[in-house]
C-alpha positions in Angstrom: -10.6 6.2 6.9 -11.4 6.4 10.6 -9.5 3.3 11.5 -6.1 4.9 11.9 -7.5 7.8 14.1 -9.5 5.4 16.3 -6.6 2.9 16.7 -4.3 5.8 17.6 -6.7 7.2 20.2 -7.3 3.7 21.7 -3.6 3.2 22.0 -3.1 6.6 23.7 -5.9 5.8 26.2 -4.3 2.5 27.0 -0.8 3.9 27.3 -1.8 6.9 29.5 -4.6 5.5 31.6 -5.0 1.7 31.4 -1.5 0.7 32.2 -0.9 -1.2 35.5 1.4 1.7 36.5 0.7 4.9 34.6 3.3 7.7 34.3 4.1 9.5 37.6 2.6 12.8 36.6 -0.7 11.2 35.8 -0.7 9.6 39.2 0.4 12.8 41.0 -2.4 14.9 39.4 -4.9 12.2 40.2 -6.3 12.1 36.6 -7.6 8.5 36.8 -9.5 7.8 40.0 -12.5 10.1 39.3 -12.5 9.4 35.6 -11.9 5.7 35.6 -15.5 4.8 34.5 -15.4 7.4 31.7 -12.0 6.1 30.5 -13.2 2.5 30.3 -16.5 3.6 28.8 -14.9 5.6 26.0 -12.4 2.8 25.3 -15.2 0.3 25.0 -17.4 2.5 22.8 -14.5 3.2 20.4 -13.9 -0.6 20.0 -17.6 -1.3 19.5 -18.1 1.5 16.9 -15.1 0.5 14.7 -16.4 -3.1 14.8 -19.8 -1.8 13.6 -18.2 0.1 10.7 -16.3 -3.2 9.9 -19.6 -5.1 9.7 -21.1 -2.5 7.3 -18.4 -2.1 4.7 -20.2 -0.9 1.6 -18.9 0.6 -1.7 -20.3 4.0 -2.7 -22.5 4.6 0.3 -21.8 8.3 0.9 -23.6 8.4 4.3 -21.1 5.8 5.6 -18.1 7.8 4.3 -19.5 10.9 5.9 -19.8 9.2 9.3 -16.3 7.7 9.0 -15.0 11.3 8.4 -16.8 12.5 11.5 -15.4 9.7 13.6 -11.9 10.4 12.3 -12.2 14.0 13.2 -13.5 13.3 16.7 -10.8 10.7 17.4 -8.0 13.0 16.3 -9.5 15.9 18.3 -9.8 13.9 21.5 -6.3 12.4 21.2 -4.9 15.9 20.7 -6.8 17.2 23.7 -5.5 14.4 25.9 -1.9 14.7 24.8 -2.0 18.5 25.1 -3.3 18.3 28.6 -0.5 15.9 29.7 2.1 18.1 28.0 0.6 21.1 29.8 1.0 19.3 33.1 4.8 18.8 32.5 5.2 22.4 31.3 3.4 23.8 34.4 5.4 21.5 36.7 8.7 22.6 35.2 7.8 26.3 35.3 6.4 26.4 38.8 8.3 23.5 40.4 5.1 22.4 42.0 4.0 25.9 43.3 0.8 25.6 41.2 -0.3 22.7 43.4 0.2 24.9 46.5 -1.3 28.2 45.4 -3.0 27.6 42.1 -4.9 24.8 40.4 -5.5 21.7 42.5 -5.3 18.1 41.2 -9.1 18.0 41.1 -9.0 20.8 38.4 -6.9 18.6 36.1 -9.2 15.7 36.7 -12.2 17.8 36.0 -10.7 19.0 32.6 -10.0 15.4 31.6 -13.5 14.4 32.6 -15.0 17.2 30.3 -12.9 15.9 27.4 -14.0 12.3 27.9 -17.7 13.2 28.4 -17.8 15.3 25.2 -16.0 12.4 23.3 -18.6 9.9 24.5 -21.5 12.1 23.4 -20.0 12.5 20.0 -19.3 8.7 19.7 -22.9 7.9 20.8 -24.3 10.3 18.1 -22.2 8.7 15.4 -23.3 5.3 16.6 -26.9 6.3 16.4 -26.5 7.7 12.9 -24.7 4.6 11.7 -27.5 2.4 13.0 -30.0 4.5 11.1 -28.1 4.3 7.9 -27.8 0.6 8.2 -31.5 0.2 8.7 -32.2 2.4 5.7 -29.9 0.3 3.5 -31.6 -2.9 4.7 -35.0 -1.5 4.0 -34.0 -0.4 0.5 -32.6 -3.8 -0.2 -35.7 -5.6 1.0 -37.9 -3.4 -1.2 -36.0 -4.7 -4.2 -36.9 -8.3 -3.6 -39.3 -9.6 -6.3 -38.6 -6.6 -8.5 -35.0 -6.9 -9.5 -34.0 -10.4 -10.7 -31.0 -11.7 -12.5 -31.1 -13.2 -15.9 -31.3 -16.7 -14.5 -34.3 -15.8 -12.3 -32.4 -15.4 -9.1 -32.9 -12.5 -6.8 -30.2 -9.8 -7.0 -30.4 -8.0 -3.6 -27.7 -5.6 -2.3 -26.4 -7.3 0.9 -24.3 -5.9 3.7 -20.8 -7.1 3.0 -19.7 -8.2 6.0 16.0 -3.7 -1.2 15.2 -2.5 -4.7 18.3 -3.9 -6.3 16.8 -7.3 -6.8 13.8 -8.5 -8.9 10.7 -9.5 -6.9 9.8 -13.1 -6.0 6.4 -14.6 -6.3 4.4 -11.8 -7.8 2.3 -11.9 -11.1 2.9 -15.0 -13.1 3.5 -14.9 -16.9 -0.1 -15.5 -18.0 -0.6 -14.6 -21.6 2.9 -13.0 -22.0 4.7 -15.9 -23.6 4.9 -14.3 -27.1 6.1 -11.1 -25.6 8.7 -13.0 -23.6 10.2 -14.5 -26.8 10.1 -11.2 -28.6 12.1 -9.4 -26.0 14.4 -12.3 -25.5 15.2 -12.3 -29.2 16.2 -8.6 -29.0 18.6 -9.4 -26.2 20.5 -12.5 -27.5 19.4 -13.2 -31.1 19.8 -9.9 -32.8 23.0 -9.6 -34.9 24.1 -6.2 -33.5 27.3 -6.3 -31.5 26.9 -2.8 -30.2 25.6 -2.0 -26.8 21.9 -1.6 -27.5 19.1 -0.1 -25.3 16.0 -2.2 -25.4 12.8 -0.7 -24.1 9.5 -2.2 -22.8 6.8 0.6 -22.9 3.3 0.5 -21.6 0.8 1.8 -19.0 1.1 1.2 -15.3 0.0 -2.2 -14.2 0.3 -3.8 -17.7 3.1 -6.2 -16.6 6.3 -4.5 -17.8 8.3 -5.4 -14.6 7.0 -9.0 -14.7 8.1 -9.4 -18.3 11.5 -7.9 -17.6 12.0 -10.1 -14.5 11.0 -13.3 -16.4 13.6 -12.4 -19.1 16.2 -11.5 -16.5 15.8 -14.8 -14.7 15.7 -17.0 -17.8 18.5 -19.6 -17.7 19.6 -19.0 -21.4 19.9 -15.2 -20.6 22.0 -15.9 -17.5 24.3 -18.2 -19.6 24.6 -15.7 -22.5 25.8 -12.7 -20.5 28.9 -12.5 -18.3 27.3 -10.1 -15.8 23.7 -9.1 -15.0 22.5 -6.2 -12.9 19.0 -4.8 -11.9 17.9 -1.5 -10.5 14.6 0.4 -10.1 14.8 4.1 -11.1 11.2 5.1 -10.0 9.6 8.5 -10.3 12.1 10.3 -8.0 15.3 8.7 -9.1 18.4 9.1 -7.0 21.8 8.6 -8.7 23.7 7.5 -5.6 21.0 4.9 -4.7 20.8 3.6 -8.3 24.6 3.1 -8.4 24.6 1.4 -5.1 21.8 -1.0 -6.1 23.4 -1.9 -9.4 26.6 -2.9 -7.7 24.8 -4.8 -4.9 22.8 -6.7 -7.5 26.1 -8.0 -8.9 27.2 -9.1 -5.5 29.6 -6.2 -4.9 30.0 -5.1 -1.3 29.3 -1.4 -1.1 30.7 0.8 1.7 28.0 3.3 2.7 30.6 6.1 2.9 31.6 5.7 -0.7 31.1 8.8 -2.8 28.9 9.0 -5.9 31.9 9.4 -8.4 33.7 6.5 -6.8 30.6 4.3 -7.1 30.2 5.3 -10.8 33.9 4.4 -11.5 33.5 1.1 -9.6 30.4 0.2 -11.7 32.2 1.1 -14.9 35.2 -1.0 -14.1 33.0 -4.0 -13.2 31.3 -3.9 -16.6 34.3 -3.0 -18.7 35.2 -5.8 -21.2 32.2 -7.8 -20.0 29.1 -8.8 -22.0 26.6 -7.4 -19.6 22.8 -7.3 -19.3 21.4 -4.5 -17.1 17.7 -3.9 -16.3 16.6 -0.4 -15.4 13.0 -0.7 -14.2 10.4 2.0 -14.0 12.2 4.9 -15.8 10.1 8.1 -15.6 12.5 10.5 -17.3 15.5 10.7 -19.6 17.4 12.4 -16.8 17.4 9.1 -14.9 19.2 7.4 -17.7 21.5 10.3 -18.4 22.7 10.3 -14.7 24.3 6.8 -15.1 24.7 6.0 -18.8 28.5 6.8 -18.7 28.9 3.7 -16.6 27.8 1.4 -19.5 30.7 1.2 -22.0 30.1 -0.1 -25.5 32.4 -3.1 -25.5 31.2 -4.2 -29.0 30.3 -7.6 -27.7 26.5 -7.6 -27.6 25.9 -6.0 -24.2 22.3 -4.9 -23.6 20.5 -2.5 -21.3 16.8 -3.1 -20.9 14.5 -0.3 -19.5 10.8 -0.3 -18.7 8.8 2.9 -18.8 5.2 4.1 -19.0 6.2 6.9 -21.4 6.7 6.5 -25.2 8.8 9.7 -25.3 11.3 8.2 -22.7 11.5 4.9 -24.7 12.0 6.8 -28.0 14.6 9.2 -26.5 16.7 6.5 -24.8 16.1 3.4 -26.9 18.4 2.3 -29.7 15.7 2.1 -32.5 12.5 0.4 -33.4 14.3 -3.0 -33.6 14.8 -2.8 -29.9 11.5 -1.4 -28.7 8.5 -3.4 -27.4 5.0 -2.2 -26.7 3.5 -4.2 -23.8 0.1 -5.7 -24.6 -3.1 -6.0 -22.6 -4.4 -9.5 -22.0 -7.2 -10.9 -24.1 -10.4 -12.3 -22.5 -9.2 -15.9 -22.3 -5.8 -14.8 -20.8 -7.6 -12.4 -18.4 -9.9 -15.1 -17.2 -7.1 -17.6 -16.7 -5.1 -15.1 -14.6 -8.2 -14.3 -12.5 -8.9 -18.0 -11.8 -5.3 -18.7 -10.9 -5.1 -15.8 -8.5 -8.6 -16.2 -7.0 -7.6 -19.8 -6.3 -11.2 -21.0 -6.1 -13.9 -22.4 -8.3 -17.4 -22.2 -6.7 -19.7 -23.1 -9.6 -21.4 -21.6 -12.6 -23.0 -18.6 -10.9 -19.7 -17.5 -9.4 -18.0 -17.9 -12.7 -20.5 -15.7 -14.5 -19.9 -12.9 -12.0 -16.2 -13.5 -12.1 -16.3 -13.0 -15.9 -18.1 -9.7 -15.5 -15.4 -8.5 -13.2 -12.6 -9.7 -15.6 -14.3 -7.7 -18.4 -14.3 -4.6 -16.2 -10.5 -5.0 -15.8 -10.1 -4.5 -19.6 -7.1 -6.8 -19.8 -4.9 -4.9 -17.3 -3.0 -7.6 -15.3 -2.7 -5.5 -12.1 -6.4 -4.8 -12.0 -7.2 -8.5 -12.6 -4.8 -9.7 -9.8 -6.1 -7.2 -7.2 -9.7 -8.1 -8.1 -8.9 -11.8 -7.8 -7.4 -11.1 -4.4 -10.6 -9.3 -3.3 -12.9 -12.1 -4.5 -10.7 -14.8 -2.9 -11.8 -13.3 0.5 -15.6 -13.3 -0.4 -17.3 -16.6 0.1 -21.0 -16.1 -0.7 -22.8 -15.3 -4.0 -24.4 -12.2 -2.4 -21.0 -10.8 -1.5 -19.8 -11.3 -5.1 -23.0 -9.7 -6.5 -22.6 -6.8 -4.1 -19.2 -5.9 -5.4 -20.2 -6.2 -9.1 -23.2 -4.0 -8.4 -21.0 -1.3 -6.9 -18.6 -1.5 -9.9 -21.5 -1.3 -12.3 -23.0 1.8 -10.6 -21.0 4.4 -12.5 -21.1 5.4 -16.1 -20.8 2.5 -18.6 -17.9 4.1 -20.5 -14.7 4.4 -18.5 -11.0 4.4 -19.4 -8.7 1.6 -18.3 -7.1 3.9 -15.7 -10.5 4.7 -14.3 -11.6 1.0 -14.1 -8.3 0.1 -12.4 -8.7 2.9 -9.9 -12.3 1.8 -9.0 -11.1 -1.8 -8.6 -8.3 -0.8 -6.3 -10.8 1.3 -4.3 -13.2 -1.6 -4.0 -10.4 -3.9 -2.8 -9.3 -1.2 -0.3 -12.9 -0.6 0.9 -13.4 -4.3 1.7 -10.4 -4.5 4.0 -11.2 -4.9 7.7 -10.4 -1.7 9.5 -7.4 -3.1 11.3 -5.9 -4.2 8.0 -6.8 -0.9 6.3 -4.9 1.1 8.8 -1.8 -1.1 8.3 -2.1 -0.8 4.5 -2.4 3.0 4.7 0.7 3.2 6.9 2.8 1.8 4.0 2.3 5.2 2.3 5.2 6.6 4.5 7.7 4.6 2.5 9.0 6.0 -0.8 7.9 4.4 -4.1 9.7 1.1 -4.9 11.1 0.9 -1.4 11.9 -2.6 -0.2 10.2 -2.9 3.2 11.6 -5.1 5.8 9.0 -7.1 7.8 10.9 -6.6 11.1 10.9 -2.9 10.6 7.2 -2.5 9.7 6.1 -4.8 12.5 7.8 -2.4 15.1 6.3 0.7 13.4 2.8 -0.7 13.3 3.0 -1.7 17.0 4.4 1.7 18.0 1.6 3.5 16.1 -1.0 1.3 17.8 -2.2 -0.2 14.6 -1.7 -3.8 15.8 -3.2 -5.3 18.9 -2.1 -8.5 20.6 -4.6 -11.0 21.8 -4.6 -13.8 24.4 -3.4 -16.3 21.8 -1.2 -14.1 19.6 1.7 -11.7 20.2 2.0 -8.3 18.5 4.5 -9.7 16.1 2.3 -12.7 15.2 -0.7 -10.4 14.5 1.4 -8.1 12.4 2.8 -11.0 10.4 -0.7 -12.3 9.9 -1.7 -8.9 8.5 1.3 -9.0 6.1 0.3 -12.4 4.9 -3.3 -11.2 4.4 -2.1 -8.2 2.3 -0.1 -10.7 0.2 -3.0 -13.0 -0.2 -5.1 -10.0 -1.5 -2.3 -9.2 -4.0 -1.8 -5.7 -2.4 2.0 -6.3 -1.8 4.7 -8.2 -3.6 7.2 -10.5 -1.9 10.7 -9.2 -2.5 12.6 -11.8 -0.5 11.3 -14.8 1.4 13.0 -16.1 4.5 15.8 -18.7 4.2 13.4 -21.6 4.3 10.7 -19.8 2.2 8.0 -20.1 4.9 8.0 -16.4 5.9 8.2 -13.1 4.2 11.5 -11.2 4.8 10.9 -8.1 2.7 8.2 -6.9 0.4 7.3 -4.0 -2.0 4.2 -2.4 -3.4 3.4 -1.9 -7.1 3.8 1.7 -7.9 0.1 2.1 -8.8 -0.9 0.7 -5.4 1.6 2.9 -3.7 0.2 5.9 -5.5 -3.3 4.9 -4.4 -2.1 4.4 -0.9 -0.5 7.8 -0.7 -3.6 9.4 -2.2 -5.9 7.9 0.4 -3.6 8.7 3.3 -3.2 12.3 2.1 -7.0 12.7 1.6 -7.6 11.5 5.1 -5.1 14.1 6.5 -2.8 11.3 7.7 0.2 11.8 5.4 2.2 14.8 4.3 4.7 14.2 1.5 7.9 16.3 1.5 9.4 16.6 -2.0 13.1 16.8 -2.8 12.9 20.5 -3.6 11.5 21.2 -0.1 9.4 24.0 -1.4 6.1 22.6 -0.1 5.1 23.4 3.4 3.1 21.0 5.7 -0.4 21.6 6.7 -1.3 21.9 10.3 -3.0 18.5 10.7 -1.2 15.4 9.6 0.1 12.3 11.4 2.8 10.8 9.1 5.6 12.2 7.0 7.0 10.8 3.8 10.1 12.2 2.1 10.1 11.5 -1.6 13.8 11.4 -1.8 14.4 9.1 1.2 16.3 5.9 0.4 18.0 3.2 2.3 
């Protein structure tokens, strides 16, 4: 919550005042000499406070959330005041050509204004620090009072402790745990059914149930590749774009596409590439019939057993587009055994009976939804003590006992997000600027993170090395999916986010007044205060 604002302010302070050679106007107006101690003091206090928040990450503690909001607002206010003052210096200098320094305000006046900004900021930071320390002590006292009163079923003490490009299928995401029967069912619709017509096969199910994983496993199966002459893959997503879909379909077949090619020319090119061929096309994440209608003319019925496979959350879409019930599959939730196997595989650790008992409670909370299980496993893979595991379970158990699968999934995503270190949380939130299903290039995001001040180099690691470590950490926590590894497979070249995680990311960034989303209609108007902009119809 506050991490982005604080990182941005710290970066602004460093760029404007702590560089070996600050910008000329800052030197001419003598902003630094009389404020040097205040600048260094504020810089240090901001770093110390964000570290203190990092040490006290707790689910559901409203007082902590309130203080983070206060810190965010202070950081944004101070950064704005500093930047406005520097802009004002340029404006005044351009207007008066230096006359202000002769007849009007002296350099000492500018220095005094900056000093007032810094002093007020330090007072506000100190007040938040004091409140946070008080909340921490109250939580510790409450936990200690529970010792001896609240025990687990095995007699142990249960104490709340302080927790310290879209044209291609993805690589290395969720494995096919518990989906083997579904795999054979869908595969049979594609290559074993007697129909010679072009049939539309649908996989329907809620977000996070594993529709894309199932489609990808079928797409990459060797017998499928042998059966069809040509295969193509595209992601439609919530805000489908016909031009982008045509481009991605052609690229997935290895066709070189000129960026200047018009929509109609691309459609004709796709049609000709598939004509008289037995083809298999996957259209992933279809939200509306319109997405299919925009490109369906490209898929001729060659009466040779061609198939189009679509995945969708919506039964109405599957029914409207799909051929008939013989070519429709309802994705299934995992049973308890399958869920536990997936959790153990992704958590990649076995720490003993007590840990397994807690892990099974978490798996039960996931209600068989693969995405929830994978994200939960990613979180627990980073927690190393029994108390940390108990703390998360206690937080997840704190709400009403009866919840829907969507609500449980949302709470698990929130818990995983809340347990991210602040530096990683800021980088994760920044991914909200990319449209849904966008393939994100590591080289691009590294530059953007550094420019935003979200990544800090150290004595031992460069900016790029730290940023790549953050990306690996997000992968380890199952918060991103690798799209393309590097040539030798040792590094990540591009990655994506699951659409549920992307929606969560956008929601959090918007709630924190960081992000404003511009929709294709352009009818919505931005609020006054936001830091980042996402265009829902942006594509690359």
